[in-house]
C-alpha positions as CSV (number, residue, x, y, z in Angstrom):
1,M,94.6,92.1,87.3
2,A,95.8,95.6,87.2
3,K,94.2,98.1,89.5
4,K,92.0,100.8,88.1
5,G,91.6,104.3,89.4
6,K,93.9,106.9,90.9
7,I,97.5,106.3,91.5
8,K,98.2,106.0,95.3
9,N,100.4,109.0,96.4
10,G,100.9,110.1,92.8
11,N,100.5,113.8,93.6
12,N,102.7,113.7,96.7
13,K,105.4,111.9,94.8
14,A,105.3,114.4,91.9
15,K,105.4,117.3,94.4
16,H,108.3,115.8,96.3
17,S,110.2,115.1,93.0
18,K,109.7,118.7,91.9
19,L,110.8,120.1,95.3
20,M,113.9,117.9,95.4
21,A,114.8,119.0,91.9
22,Q,114.4,122.7,92.9
23,K,116.7,122.0,95.9
24,K,119.4,120.3,93.8
25,N,119.3,123.2,91.3
26,K,119.5,125.8,94.0
27,L,122.5,124.0,95.6
28,K,124.2,123.7,92.2
29,K,123.6,127.4,91.4
30,E,125.0,128.4,94.8
31,A,128.1,126.2,94.3
32,E,128.7,127.8,90.9
33,L,128.3,131.3,92.3
34,R,130.7,130.5,95.2
35,K,133.2,129.1,92.7
36,A,132.9,132.2,90.5
37,K,133.4,134.5,93.5
38,L,136.5,132.6,94.6
39,K,137.9,132.7,91.1
40,A,137.4,136.5,91.0
41,I,139.1,136.9,94.4
42,N,142.0,134.8,93.3
43,A,142.4,136.8,90.1
44,R,142.5,140.1,92.2
45,V,145.1,138.7,94.6
46,N,147.2,137.4,91.7
47,D,147.1,140.8,90.0
48,A,148.0,142.5,93.3
49,T,151.0,140.2,93.9
50,I,152.2,140.6,90.3
51,S,152.0,144.4,90.5
52,E,153.9,144.4,93.9
53,A,156.6,142.2,92.5
54,S,157.1,144.5,89.5
55,N,157.5,147.5,91.8
C-alpha cells in the first residue's frame, strides 16, 4: 500500500534543487561574462597590433 501524508524531506529537496539551480545559473553567467571580457580584450589588442603594423 502506498503511504499517505506528507512527503518525507519534500521541502528540503525542493529548496536544495532551487539553490543548486541558482548556483549553476550564476556560474554559467559568470563564465559568459568572463568570455565576453576576454573577447573584448582580444579585439582591442588585435586593433592595436593592426594599427602598429600599418604605421
